[in-house]
N, C-alpha and C positions, 0 to 999 in steps of 0.2 A: 575382752570377754572370753576369747578362745583359750588364753593362757590360763584361766581359772578352771577350765574343764578337766574333771578327773577321768582319765582314760588309761587303760592297760596296754593298748596297742594302737598303732597308726598303720593303715594300709593304703597304698597308692594303687589305683587302677592304671597300669602302664598302658601306653598308647593313648588314644583319644576316645573320648566319651561324648555322645550326643548331649549337648547342654540343654536341649529342650526337655530332658527328662526332669521330673520333679521329685518330690520326696518318695512317692510310691514307686516310680520307675527305678530310681537309684536303689531303694531298699530291695526291690525284686532282683536287681542285678547283683547286689551283694549275696543274696540268699540263693538265687538259682545258678548263676554263673560262677561266682567265687566260692560257694558252698560254706559261707560263713553266716553268723547270726547278726543281722543288723541291729538287734536289741542289746547286744553285748556292749560293755564299756570300751568302746573303740572309736576312732575317727576313721571314716572311709573318704578318701580324697580323689576327686575326678578332675580331669583337665580336658579342654577342647583341643581340636586339631590344630588351631593357630597358636595354641599354648599361651593365650593371653587371658584365659578365664578359668577359674577354679570353682568347684563346689565341694563342700565338706558336709557329710551327713554324719549326725551324732544323735543317739538316743539318750534322753535325759529324763528319768523317772516316769513321766506320764506322756511323753510326746517326743517327736523328732525336732531337732534343730537342723536347719539348712543354711550353711554359711556360703556366701557367694563373693567371689573377689574378681574384679575386672581391672586389668592393667590398662592405663591410658597409653603407655609407651613401654616397649620391651617385651620380653617373653620369659616364661618360666622355664628353668632348666629341667624339663620334665623327661623321664625315661620314655624313649620313643618305641621300644620293642613291645609290640602288642602281645599279651599274655592272658590266658584264662586264670592265671594264679596272680593274685595282687602281690606287690612288693611290700614287705613289712619294713618299716623304717622307725627310727626313734623320733621323739618329739623334737629333738635338736635338729635332726636332718629335715624335719618338716619346716622348721624355722628358717633353715637355709634355703629351701625351695621358695618359701613365701618372700624371702629377701632377694630373690633373683639369682641365688648361688646354686652351684651344682651339688649332687649328693657326695661326690668325692672331693672333700675339702682338705687338701694337703697342708694348708697353711693354719688350720684350726688347732687349738691347743688339744692334745689328747686328753682322755679322761684319766684322772689319777685316783687311786684308791690309797689314801695315806693311812698308815697304821700307827704312827707315833708322831708327836710334836717335837720339834728340834729345840 
C-alpha cells in the first residue's frame, strides 16, 4: 500500500518521538516544530526511543493516513541525533530503513542516468 503512495518528499524526524502521539499530535509536530505543511504530498516518518516502532503520517485528498510498524526483533537503523530540522531522504533510503538497513548503503548500486542504448 505504501509503495503506491504518490509523494514528493520523505522527511525523517531524527532522534526519538513519543509514539503515544496520534495523527493530530504528529501533524502538529510537523507544522509547529518542523515548520512544514502536514497537508503537503510528503511522508513524515517518526521512530520511538527503542527504535523498534515507526509511524508514518501522510495526507491523502481528504484525510490522513497513519501507518504503524512494530518490529518483533531487531531495530531500525534510525538517525539518533535529535534535531528540530527533519532529515529529507529519498523513497529508496526509506525502503532501506524499513528493511533494517542504514542510510549509508555503500553496497547499493548507484543511480544511473543513461543517455543512449548500446
